[in-house]
C-alpha positions as CSV (number, residue, x, y, z in Angstrom):
1,M,-3.7,17.2,-4.6
2,V,-1.9,20.2,-3.2
3,A,-5.3,21.3,-1.4
4,D,-5.7,17.7,-0.1
5,V,-2.0,17.8,1.3
6,H,-2.7,21.2,2.9
7,R,-5.8,19.8,4.6
8,I,-3.9,16.9,5.6
9,L,-1.1,18.9,7.3
10,T,-3.6,21.2,9.1
11,R,-6.3,18.6,10.1
12,G,-4.8,15.2,9.9
13,G,-5.9,12.3,7.7
14,V,-5.0,10.5,4.7
15,F,-5.0,11.0,0.8
16,L,-5.5,7.9,-1.3
17,Y,-4.9,7.6,-5.1
18,P,-4.0,3.9,-5.1
19,R,-3.4,1.8,-8.1
20,D,-6.2,-0.2,-9.8
21,Q,-6.7,-3.2,-11.7
22,R,-8.0,-1.7,-14.8
23,E,-5.4,-1.7,-17.6
24,S,-5.7,2.1,-18.2
25,V,-4.6,2.8,-14.5
26,R,-2.6,-0.4,-13.7
27,E,0.6,1.7,-12.6
28,G,-1.5,4.5,-11.1
29,K,-2.6,8.0,-12.0
30,L,-0.3,10.3,-10.3
31,R,3.0,11.1,-11.8
32,L,6.0,10.0,-9.7
33,M,8.5,12.9,-10.5
34,Y,6.1,15.9,-10.6
35,E,3.2,14.9,-8.1
36,A,4.0,12.0,-5.7
37,N,7.6,12.8,-4.7
38,P,7.2,16.5,-3.9
39,M,4.1,15.9,-1.8
40,S,5.6,12.8,-0.2
41,F,8.7,14.9,0.8
42,I,6.5,17.6,2.3
43,I,4.3,15.1,4.1
44,E,7.5,13.1,5.5
45,Q,9.0,16.3,6.6
46,A,6.0,17.0,8.7
47,G,6.2,13.6,10.4
48,G,3.8,11.7,8.1
49,A,4.3,8.8,5.8
50,S,3.9,8.1,2.0
51,T,3.6,4.6,0.1
52,D,2.5,3.3,-3.1
53,G,0.8,0.4,-1.1
54,A,4.1,-1.7,-1.0
55,N,7.0,0.7,-0.9
56,R,7.9,4.1,0.5
57,I,7.5,6.6,-2.4
58,L,10.8,8.4,-2.0
59,D,12.5,5.1,-2.3
60,V,11.2,4.3,-5.8
61,Q,13.7,4.8,-8.4
62,P,12.1,6.4,-11.4
63,S,12.1,4.1,-14.6
64,H,11.1,7.0,-16.9
65,L,10.1,10.7,-16.9
66,H,6.5,10.3,-16.8
67,Q,6.1,7.4,-14.6
68,R,2.9,7.0,-12.7
69,I,2.4,5.6,-9.3
70,G,-0.4,4.8,-6.8
71,V,-0.2,7.2,-3.8
72,I,-1.2,6.8,-0.1
73,L,0.1,9.6,2.0
74,G,-0.6,11.3,5.3
75,S,-0.8,10.5,9.0
76,R,2.0,7.8,9.6
77,T,-0.3,5.5,11.6
78,E,-3.1,5.5,9.1
79,V,-0.7,5.0,6.2
80,D,0.9,2.1,7.9
81,R,-2.6,0.6,8.5
82,L,-3.5,1.0,4.8
83,Q,-0.2,-0.4,3.5
84,R,-0.8,-3.5,5.8
85,Y,-4.2,-3.7,4.1
86,H,-2.8,-3.7,0.7
87,L,0.0,-6.3,1.5
88,D,-2.5,-8.7,3.0
89,A,-4.8,-8.4,0.1
90,Q,-2.0,-9.0,-2.4
91,A,-1.0,-12.3,-0.3
92,A,-4.6,-13.4,0.0
93,P,-5.4,-16.1,-2.7
């Protein structure tokens, strides 16, 4: 993930590790406190954005130490577009 974030900072783009419908990865695969929050902080300081598909990652209050979460981070315009896609998919019947 660190190498991917470095590439995003130098070349642009987006990093995706979204949640899944499978039971084993329903909450996501990346850990909120150790992976998602630090990388989201760096990306946002560089002018990008980060989300779990519905909420800004840095606004998520951890419920336990090893909480997992889906992650979308990178260019603000691309992350906003992907977040709209996720919200539209959740609203569709």
